[in-house]
C-alpha positions as CSV (number, residue, x, y, z in Angstrom):
1,M,4.1,-9.7,-30.3
2,P,3.1,-9.5,-26.6
3,Q,3.7,-6.3,-24.2
4,K,6.2,-6.9,-21.6
5,A,4.8,-7.0,-18.2
6,T,6.8,-7.4,-14.9
7,F,5.6,-8.8,-11.8
8,Y,7.9,-7.7,-9.2
9,H,6.9,-9.4,-5.6
10,A,9.2,-10.5,-2.2
11,G,7.6,-14.0,-1.7
12,C,5.4,-13.0,1.2
13,S,1.6,-14.5,1.0
14,V,0.0,-11.7,-0.3
15,C,2.8,-11.7,-3.3
16,L,2.7,-15.0,-3.9
17,D,-1.0,-14.9,-3.5
18,A,-1.5,-12.3,-6.4
19,E,1.0,-14.0,-8.5
20,R,-1.3,-17.2,-8.4
21,H,-4.5,-14.8,-9.2
22,L,-3.1,-11.9,-11.3
23,A,-0.3,-12.1,-13.1
24,T,-0.8,-15.9,-14.5
25,A,-4.3,-15.1,-15.5
26,L,-3.1,-12.3,-17.8
27,D,-3.7,-13.5,-21.6
28,P,-0.2,-14.8,-22.8
29,S,-0.8,-13.3,-26.2
30,R,-1.3,-10.0,-25.3
31,F,1.5,-9.9,-22.3
32,A,5.0,-11.2,-21.7
33,V,5.0,-11.6,-17.8
34,E,8.3,-12.2,-16.3
35,I,7.8,-13.0,-12.5
36,V,10.7,-11.3,-10.3
37,H,11.0,-12.5,-7.0
38,L,13.5,-9.5,-5.3
39,G,13.8,-11.8,-2.3
40,T,16.2,-14.0,-4.6
41,D,17.0,-11.8,-7.1
42,R,18.6,-8.5,-5.4
43,A,20.1,-7.6,-8.0
44,R,17.2,-6.4,-9.5
45,I,15.5,-4.4,-6.7
46,A,17.1,-1.1,-8.4
47,E,15.4,-1.9,-11.7
48,A,12.2,-1.9,-9.6
49,E,12.7,1.5,-7.9
50,A,13.5,2.7,-11.5
51,A,10.1,1.3,-13.0
52,G,8.4,3.1,-9.8
53,V,7.8,0.6,-7.6
54,A,7.4,1.5,-4.0
55,S,5.8,-1.7,-2.7
56,V,5.3,-5.2,-3.7
57,P,3.4,-6.6,-5.2
58,A,3.4,-4.6,-8.1
59,L,2.8,-5.6,-11.8
60,V,4.5,-2.9,-14.5
61,I,2.6,-2.7,-17.8
62,G,3.7,-0.3,-20.4
63,G,6.2,1.2,-17.5
64,V,3.2,2.0,-15.7
65,P,3.4,0.4,-12.3
66,L,0.4,-1.2,-11.0
67,H,0.4,-1.9,-7.1
68,I,-1.7,-4.6,-6.4
69,N,-2.3,-5.0,-2.6
70,F,0.2,-3.9,0.4
71,G,2.4,-7.0,1.1
72,A,5.8,-5.0,1.8
73,A,7.8,-1.6,1.1
74,L,10.1,-1.8,-1.2
75,T,12.4,0.4,1.4
76,D,11.4,-2.9,3.4
77,V,12.8,-5.3,1.1
78,K,15.7,-3.6,0.3
79,G,16.8,-3.8,4.2
80,A,16.3,-7.6,4.2
81,A,19.2,-9.5,4.7
């Protein structure tokens, strides 16, 4: 069974680039990747925080948040209308 991986992003150009190049490149036989756009799915911001996400884009695998590149601080995403 593939390991769960969650890719959190906010829709910025850095995030979308990371999604295209990293999140979709993971081997689907090894990782079940869920892509979460925090700009449109704001209810999941608390989940991202609880997983240790401090900025997006970030990929959480095995409970470990991997911050890929700085697109936006999660505090900025929370404050966005």
